[in-house]
N, C-alpha and C positions, 0 to 999 in steps of 0.2 A: 760303654765299651770303647776303649781307645781306638781311634782310627787315624792317628797322626804318627808320623815317623819322628823319632828323636834325632836331633842334629848329629849325635854321635853314633847313630845306628848305621854302621857300614853295610851290613847285610841288606837291611831294608833299603838303604840308599842305592845300592846296586840294582835291586829289583825295580825301584822307581825310575832310576836312570835308564835302564834298558827298556822299560815300558815306554817312556817318552821317546827314546831313540827309535824304537821299532815303529811307533805311531808316526813319527816324523818321516821315517824312511818309507813307510807305506804311502803316505800322501805324496811324497816326492816321486816314487816310481809310477804310481797310477796317473799322476799329473803329467809325467814326462813320456808316457808310452806313446802318445800320439805324435811326438816329435821325431820318432824313429820310423824307418820304413816298415811297411806292413809285415815283412817276413821276420822282423825282430820284435814285434809287439807281443807275441805270445810269450817270449822269453821274459820281457819286462813285466808282463802281467803276473807270471808265475813267481818272479822275484818279489813282487808286491804281496802276493798271497802268503809267501813265507814270512814276510814282515808282519802281516796281520795275525797269523797263527801265533807267532812269538809275542806280539804285543798283548794279546788276550792272555796267554800263559803267564807272562810276567806280571800283568795286573792282578791276576788271581793269586800268584805267589806273594806279591806285596801285600794284598789284602789279608791273606792267611797269616802272614808273618806278623803284621801289626795287631791282629786280633788274638792270635794264639801263641806267638813267639816261636813258632815252628814252621819249617818249610821243607818237608822230606824230599830228598833227592829223587825218589821214585816218581814223584809227580811230573818231573821233567820228561819222562818217557812218552807222555801223550804228545808233547810238542815235537820231540825227536821223531816219533813214528810218522808224523805228518810232514815235517819239514825236510828231513834228510832224503826221503825218496824223491821229493820234488827237486831238491838241489842236484842230486846225482843225475836225474834224467835231463836236467838242463844242459849237461854236456852233450847229450844226444841231440837236443833241439838246436843248440848253436852250431854244432857240426853239420846238421842237416841243411843249414843255410848255404853250405858250400858244396855238399855232395850227398847224393842219396845213400842212406845207410840201411843196413839190415835191421828190420824190426826186432830181430832177436837181441841186438845190442841194447835196445830200450828195456826189454824185459830182464836181461841179465843185470843191468845196473839197478833196476828197480828191486829185483829180488835180493840182490846183494845188500842194498840199504835196509830192506825190511828184516833180513836175517840178522844183521848187525844189531838193530834196535830191539827186536823181539826177543832174541836170545838173551841179551843182557837184562831186559826187563824180567823175563822168567827167572833168571838167576837171582836178580836183586829182590824179587818178590817171594822167593822161596819155592817156586813151582818146579824148579830143577836145581841141581847142584850149582852153587855159585861159580865153581871152577868150570863146570861144563858150559854154563852160560857165557862165561868169559871167553873160553876157547872157541865156541861157535861164533860168538860175536866178532872175534878177531879174524876168523876165517872169512866172514862176510866182508869186513873192512879191507882185508888184504886182497880179496878177490876184486873189489872195486879198484884198488890201486893197480892190480895186474891189468885190468882192462884199460886203465888210463895211461899206464906206462908202456905196456907191451902189446895190448890188444888192438882191436879195430879202431877204437877212438884215437889212440896214439898214431896209428898209421894214417888215418884221414887228416889229422892235424898236420903232420909233416907233409903229406901229399898236397895239401891245400895251396902251399906256396905263399900264403898270406902272413906277413910279419905281424900284423895286428892280431890276427887270430892266434898265432903261435904264442905271442907274448901273453895274451889273455888266458889261453888254455893252460899254459905253464904256470901262470899265477894261481888260477883256480885249482889246478892239480896240487900245487904246493900247499894251498890252504887245506885241502882234503888230507894231505899227507901229514903236515905238522899240526895244523889247528885241530883236526879231528882226533889226533893222537891223545889229546888232553882227556877225552871222554873215557876211553878204555883204561888209561892210566889212573883216572879218578876212581873208576869202578874197581880196579885191582886194589888200590890203596884202601878203599872203603870196605870191601868184602873179603879180600884175600891177604892183604898186607898188614893185618893187625888193627885196622880201623884208622879213621881220620876224622878230624873235627868237621862236622857237617856244615857248620856256618862258614868255615874257611873254604870248603869245597864249593859251596853255593856261590861265593864271591868269585872263585876261579872259573866256574862254569859260566857265570854271567859275563865276565870279561872275554872268555873264549867265544861266546855267542856273538859278541860284537864283531869279532874278527871273522868268524865262520859263517855269519849270515849277512851282516850289513856290508862289510868290506867285500865279501863274495858277490853280493848283489851289485855293488858299484863297479866291480871289474866287468861284469856282464853289461851293465849300462854303458860304460865307457866304450866297450867294443861296439855295441849296437849303435851308439851315437856317432862314433868315428866313421864307421862304414856307411851309415846313412848319409852323412855329410859328404862323403867322398864321391867324386864324379863317377868313378868306376866301382861303386860299392858292391855290385853283384859279383865282380871278379875278385875284389880285394877280400 
C-alpha cells in the first residue's frame, strides 16, 4: 500500500506541509513558554495545545489521503471542536492579565465557539438540515464577533490603555473576523451552494488554518514576549 506523496500532489502536499508546520510551532511555543512571565505562560501553553491538536489531525488526514485518495471535510470537525473553543477563550485569558473579568464572559465565548462547530457538524453529517446547521453556526460565530467588537472583551481592551494589547487584540479579532469567515463560506458552497470540489476546499482550509492557528498563536506570543520584556509589563 502506497505511503508516499506524489511530487505533483497538491492536496497531500498541503496536508504534509501543515503537519510539519504545526509540529514545529508546537515545539516553538512549548520551548518559549518559560521565557515569558508567569501570567503569560498559560496562554502560550494553550497556543501550543492548539498546534498539537492540529498536527495530529493533519498527520491523520495526510495518511488517509495517501492510502485511500480521500480526505472528507467532515473529519476536520474533530480538530475544530477542540481548537476553536481554546482559541476564543484565549481572548478571555489575555485580557485577564490586565483586568479581572466576569467568568460569564469565558463561558459565553466557549459556548459560542461550540455552537458554531457543533451546528455545522450536525448539518454536514445529516443529523439536521444543512441550512439549519449553517444558520445556527453563523449565529454562534456572529455572537463571538459581537462579544469581541461590542461586548465586555472590547470594553476591557479599550480600557486597558495598553497599545501593545490593543494592537494584538485587534489583530486577533481581525483573524477571527476574516480568517474564520472562510469556514462557513466553504460550508455554504459545499452543502448549500451547489457543491464544490472537495480537494480544492481541503487546500483552502489548510491554508486558512495556517493563518487562523499559527499566525494567531504568534500574535499572542509576540504580545506575551513584549510585555514580559518590558520593565513595566504589569501595567503595559
